[in-house]
matplotlib code that plots the C-alpha trace (Angstrom):
import matplotlib.pyplot as plt

x = [0.0, 1.0, 2.5, 2.5, 5.4, 3.6, 5.9, 9.3, 9.9, 10.1, 12.4, 14.7, 14.7, 15.6, 18.4, 19.9, 20.2, 23.6, 24.2, 27.0, 27.5, 27.0, 23.6, 25.4, 27.7, 27.0, 23.9, 23.2, 22.5, 20.8, 21.3, 18.4, 15.7, 13.8, 12.3, 9.3, 9.5, 7.6, 5.0, 1.8, -1.2, -4.7, -6.8, -4.2, -1.6, -2.4, -2.2, 1.2, 2.5, 1.2, 2.8, 6.2, 5.9, 5.0, 8.0, 10.4, 9.0, 9.4, 13.0, 15.4, 17.9, 15.6, 17.7, 15.3, 14.1, 12.0, 10.0, 9.4, 7.5, 8.5, 5.0, 3.2, 0.3, -2.1, -0.9, -1.2, -4.7, -3.3, -1.1, -3.7]
y = [0.0, 3.6, 5.7, 9.4, 10.6, 13.2, 12.7, 12.5, 8.9, 7.5, 10.3, 9.4, 5.7, 6.7, 9.0, 6.0, 4.0, 3.6, 5.8, 7.0, 10.3, 14.0, 15.6, 18.8, 17.1, 13.7, 12.7, 10.2, 6.4, 4.5, 0.8, -0.4, 2.2, 1.9, 5.1, 5.0, 8.2, 9.8, 7.1, 8.5, 7.4, 8.7, 6.3, 3.6, 5.0, 2.4, -0.5, 0.6, 1.0, -2.4, -4.0, -2.4, -3.5, -7.0, -7.2, -5.9, -8.4, -11.3, -10.4, -13.1, -10.4, -8.7, -5.6, -3.1, -2.4, 0.6, 1.8, 5.5, 7.9, 11.5, 13.1, 16.1, 15.8, 16.5, 13.5, 10.9, 9.9, 9.0, 6.3, 4.9]
z = [0.0, -0.6, 2.2, 2.5, 4.7, 6.9, 9.9, 8.1, 9.3, 5.8, 4.7, 7.7, 6.6, 3.1, 4.2, 6.1, 2.9, 1.3, -1.8, -4.0, -5.9, -5.5, -6.5, -7.5, -10.1, -11.6, -9.6, -6.9, -7.0, -4.3, -5.1, -3.0, -3.9, -7.2, -8.5, -10.8, -12.8, -15.6, -15.6, -17.1, -19.0, -18.5, -16.5, -16.0, -13.5, -10.8, -13.3, -14.5, -11.0, -10.0, -13.1, -12.2, -8.6, -9.6, -11.9, -9.3, -6.7, -9.1, -9.9, -8.7, -7.6, -5.1, -5.3, -3.9, -0.3, -1.4, -4.4, -4.6, -6.9, -7.6, -7.4, -6.1, -3.7, -6.5, -8.5, -5.7, -6.8, -10.2, -8.7, -6.3]

ax = plt.figure().add_subplot(projection="3d")
ax.plot(x, y, z, "-o")
ax.set_aspect("equal")
plt.show()
């Protein structure tokens, strides 16, 4: 299920994850966080997100501990 980080607890967990890089130069890579970005199609946002999550969960490597979306509050309903 989705989670909105109203308390900052999730942000703290994500900050504790290992990462490499510098956001001011080449960017940052978090090897255990999958970001779903620029995923859009009218009326099928939740189906697309569910398909991506399903594929990640079925992966034999199990690389990710978190899946995140870059979204505004106004777009949350699109992904639910």
